[in-house]
TIRO-2110 file (N, C-alpha, C; in Angstrom, 1 decimal):
// TIRO-2110
-17.1, -18.6, 5.2, N, 1, A
-17.9, -18.2, 6.3, CA, 1, A
-18.1, -16.7, 6.3, C, 1, A
-19.2, -16.2, 6.2, N, 2, A
-19.5, -14.7, 6.2, CA, 2, A
-19.9, -14.3, 7.6, C, 2, A
-19.4, -13.2, 8.1, N, 3, A
-19.8, -12.6, 9.4, CA, 3, A
-20.5, -11.3, 9.2, C, 3, A
-21.6, -11.1, 9.7, N, 4, A
-22.3, -9.9, 9.5, CA, 4, A
-21.8, -8.8, 10.5, C, 4, A
-22.1, -7.6, 10.2, N, 5, A
-21.7, -6.4, 11.0, CA, 5, A
-22.4, -6.6, 12.4, C, 5, A
-23.6, -7.0, 12.5, N, 6, A
-24.3, -7.2, 13.8, CA, 6, A
-23.6, -8.3, 14.6, C, 6, A
-23.1, -9.3, 13.9, N, 7, A
-22.4, -10.4, 14.7, CA, 7, A
-21.1, -9.9, 15.3, C, 7, A
-20.4, -9.0, 14.5, N, 8, A
-19.2, -8.4, 15.0, CA, 8, A
-19.5, -7.5, 16.1, C, 8, A
-20.5, -6.7, 16.0, N, 9, A
-20.9, -5.8, 17.1, CA, 9, A
-21.3, -6.5, 18.4, C, 9, A
-21.8, -7.7, 18.2, N, 10, A
-22.2, -8.5, 19.4, CA, 10, A
-21.0, -9.1, 20.2, C, 10, A
-19.8, -9.1, 19.6, N, 11, A
-18.7, -9.7, 20.2, CA, 11, A
-18.2, -8.8, 21.4, C, 11, A
-17.6, -9.5, 22.4, N, 12, A
-17.1, -8.7, 23.5, CA, 12, A
-15.8, -8.0, 23.0, C, 12, A
-15.3, -7.1, 23.8, N, 13, A
-14.1, -6.4, 23.4, CA, 13, A
-12.9, -7.3, 23.2, C, 13, A
-12.8, -8.3, 24.1, N, 14, A
-11.7, -9.3, 24.0, CA, 14, A
-11.9, -10.1, 22.7, C, 14, A
-13.1, -10.5, 22.4, N, 15, A
-13.3, -11.2, 21.1, CA, 15, A
-13.0, -10.4, 19.9, C, 15, A
-13.3, -9.1, 19.9, N, 16, A
-13.0, -8.2, 18.8, CA, 16, A
-11.5, -8.1, 18.6, C, 16, A
-10.8, -8.0, 19.8, N, 17, A
-9.4, -7.9, 19.7, CA, 17, A
-8.7, -9.1, 19.1, C, 17, A
-9.3, -10.3, 19.5, N, 18, A
-8.8, -11.5, 18.9, CA, 18, A
-9.1, -11.6, 17.4, C, 18, A
-10.2, -11.1, 16.9, N, 19, A
-10.5, -11.1, 15.5, CA, 19, A
-9.5, -10.2, 14.8, C, 19, A
-9.2, -9.0, 15.4, N, 20, A
-8.3, -8.0, 14.8, CA, 20, A
-6.9, -8.7, 14.7, C, 20, A
-6.5, -9.3, 15.8, N, 21, A
-5.2, -10.0, 15.8, CA, 21, A
-5.1, -11.0, 14.7, C, 21, A
-6.1, -11.9, 14.6, N, 22, A
-6.1, -12.9, 13.6, CA, 22, A
-6.0, -12.3, 12.2, C, 22, A
-6.8, -11.2, 11.9, N, 23, A
-6.8, -10.6, 10.6, CA, 23, A
-5.5, -10.0, 10.3, C, 23, A
-4.9, -9.3, 11.3, N, 24, A
-3.6, -8.7, 11.0, CA, 24, A
-2.5, -9.7, 10.7, C, 24, A
-2.5, -10.8, 11.5, N, 25, A
-1.6, -11.9, 11.3, CA, 25, A
-1.8, -12.5, 9.9, C, 25, A
-3.0, -12.7, 9.5, N, 26, A
-3.3, -13.3, 8.2, CA, 26, A
-2.9, -12.4, 7.1, C, 26, A
-3.1, -11.1, 7.2, N, 27, A
-2.7, -10.1, 6.2, CA, 27, A
-1.2, -10.1, 6.0, C, 27, A
-0.5, -10.1, 7.2, N, 28, A
1.0, -10.0, 7.1, CA, 28, A
1.6, -11.3, 6.6, C, 28, A
1.0, -12.4, 6.8, N, 29, A
1.5, -13.7, 6.3, CA, 29, A
1.2, -13.9, 4.9, C, 29, A
0.3, -13.2, 4.3, N, 30, A
0.0, -13.4, 2.9, CA, 30, A
1.0, -12.9, 1.9, C, 30, A
1.4, -13.7, 0.9, N, 31, A
2.4, -13.3, -0.1, CA, 31, A
1.8, -12.3, -1.0, C, 31, A
0.5, -12.1, -1.0, N, 32, A
-0.2, -11.2, -1.9, CA, 32, A
0.0, -9.8, -1.5, C, 32, A
0.5, -9.0, -2.4, N, 33, A
0.8, -7.6, -2.1, CA, 33, A
-0.5, -6.8, -1.9, C, 33, A
-0.5, -5.8, -1.0, N, 34, A
-1.6, -5.0, -0.8, CA, 34, A
-1.2, -3.5, -0.6, C, 34, A
-2.0, -2.7, -1.0, N, 35, A
-1.7, -1.2, -1.1, CA, 35, A
-2.5, -0.5, 0.0, C, 35, A
-1.9, 0.4, 0.7, N, 36, A
-2.6, 1.2, 1.6, CA, 36, A
-3.5, 2.2, 0.9, C, 36, A
-4.7, 2.5, 1.4, N, 37, A
-5.5, 3.5, 0.7, CA, 37, A
-4.8, 4.9, 0.8, C, 37, A
-5.1, 5.7, -0.2, N, 38, A
-4.4, 7.0, -0.3, CA, 38, A
-4.7, 7.9, 1.0, C, 38, A
-5.8, 7.8, 1.6, N, 39, A
-6.1, 8.6, 2.8, CA, 39, A
-5.2, 8.2, 3.9, C, 39, A
-4.7, 7.0, 4.0, N, 40, A
-3.8, 6.6, 5.0, CA, 40, A
-2.4, 7.2, 4.8, C, 40, A
-2.0, 7.2, 3.5, N, 41, A
-0.7, 7.8, 3.1, CA, 41, A
-0.7, 9.3, 3.4, C, 41, A
-1.9, 9.9, 3.1, N, 42, A
-2.0, 11.4, 3.4, CA, 42, A
-1.9, 11.7, 4.9, C, 42, A
-2.6, 10.8, 5.7, N, 43, A
-2.6, 11.0, 7.1, CA, 43, A
-1.2, 10.8, 7.7, C, 43, A
-0.5, 9.8, 7.2, N, 44, A
0.9, 9.5, 7.6, CA, 44, A
1.8, 10.7, 7.3, C, 44, A
1.6, 11.3, 6.1, N, 45, A
2.4, 12.4, 5.7, CA, 45, A
2.1, 13.6, 6.6, C, 45, A
0.8, 13.8, 6.9, N, 46, A
0.5, 14.9, 7.8, CA, 46, A
1.1, 14.8, 9.1, C, 46, A
1.0, 13.6, 9.7, N, 47, A
1.6, 13.4, 11.0, CA, 47, A
3.1, 13.5, 11.0, C, 47, A
3.8, 13.1, 9.9, N, 48, A
5.2, 13.2, 9.8, CA, 48, A
5.6, 14.7, 9.8, C, 48, A
4.9, 15.5, 9.0, N, 49, A
5.1, 16.9, 8.9, CA, 49, A
4.9, 17.6, 10.3, C, 49, A
3.9, 17.1, 11.0, N, 50, A
3.6, 17.7, 12.3, CA, 50, A
4.7, 17.4, 13.3, C, 50, A
5.3, 16.2, 13.2, N, 51, A
6.4, 15.9, 14.1, CA, 51, A
7.7, 16.6, 13.8, C, 51, A
7.8, 17.2, 12.6, N, 52, A
9.0, 17.9, 12.2, CA, 52, A
8.9, 19.3, 12.8, C, 52, A
7.8, 19.8, 13.4, N, 53, A
7.7, 21.1, 13.9, CA, 53, A
8.5, 21.2, 15.2, C, 53, A
9.3, 22.2, 15.4, N, 54, A
10.1, 22.3, 16.6, CA, 54, A
9.4, 22.3, 17.9, C, 54, A
8.1, 22.7, 17.9, N, 55, A
7.4, 22.8, 19.2, CA, 55, A
6.5, 21.5, 19.4, C, 55, A
6.7, 20.5, 18.6, N, 56, A
5.9, 19.3, 18.7, CA, 56, A
6.3, 18.5, 19.9, C, 56, A
5.3, 18.0, 20.6, N, 57, A
5.5, 17.1, 21.7, CA, 57, A
6.0, 17.7, 23.0, C, 57, A
6.5, 16.8, 23.9, N, 58, A
7.0, 17.3, 25.2, CA, 58, A
8.4, 16.8, 25.3, C, 58, A
9.2, 17.6, 26.1, N, 59, A
10.5, 17.2, 26.4, CA, 59, A
10.5, 16.0, 27.4, C, 59, A
11.6, 15.4, 27.6, N, 60, A
11.8, 14.3, 28.5, CA, 60, A
11.4, 14.8, 29.9, C, 60, A
11.9, 16.0, 30.3, N, 61, A
11.6, 16.5, 31.6, CA, 61, A
10.1, 16.8, 31.8, C, 61, A
9.4, 17.3, 30.8, N, 62, A
8.0, 17.6, 30.8, CA, 62, A
7.2, 16.3, 31.1, C, 62, A
7.6, 15.3, 30.4, N, 63, A
6.9, 14.0, 30.5, CA, 63, A
7.0, 13.5, 32.0, C, 63, A
8.2, 13.5, 32.5, N, 64, A
8.4, 13.0, 33.9, CA, 64, A
7.7, 13.9, 34.9, C, 64, A
7.7, 15.2, 34.6, N, 65, A
7.0, 16.1, 35.5, CA, 65, A
5.5, 15.8, 35.6, C, 65, A
4.9, 15.4, 34.4, N, 66, A
3.5, 15.1, 34.4, CA, 66, A
3.2, 13.7, 35.1, C, 66, A
4.2, 12.8, 34.9, N, 67, A
4.0, 11.5, 35.6, CA, 67, A
4.1, 11.7, 37.1, C, 67, A
5.1, 12.4, 37.5, N, 68, A
5.3, 12.7, 38.9, CA, 68, A
4.1, 13.4, 39.5, C, 68, A
3.5, 14.3, 38.8, N, 69, A
2.3, 15.1, 39.3, CA, 69, A
1.1, 14.1, 39.4, C, 69, A
1.0, 13.1, 38.6, N, 70, A
-0.1, 12.2, 38.7, CA, 70, A
0.0, 11.3, 39.9, C, 70, A
1.3, 11.1, 40.4, N, 71, A
1.5, 10.2, 41.5, CA, 71, A
1.2, 10.9, 42.8, C, 71, A
1.0, 12.2, 42.8, N, 72, A
0.8, 13.0, 44.0, CA, 72, A
-0.7, 13.0, 44.4, C, 72, A
END
């Protein structure tokens, strides 16, 4: 069964998520090995290096301060 791009685009958001879930489950259940594209490996390396920076992200207190500010 072939599905065209226009058929996929016509799906509701919930239907698209169901398709994604099915595809992901099918990929992970397959004994066939698969390789990530090089661009994904490069992006993962870039993000890992970014997280190693001392000023990356927020402290626990900063996160809770923002959450508390949103509640006001």
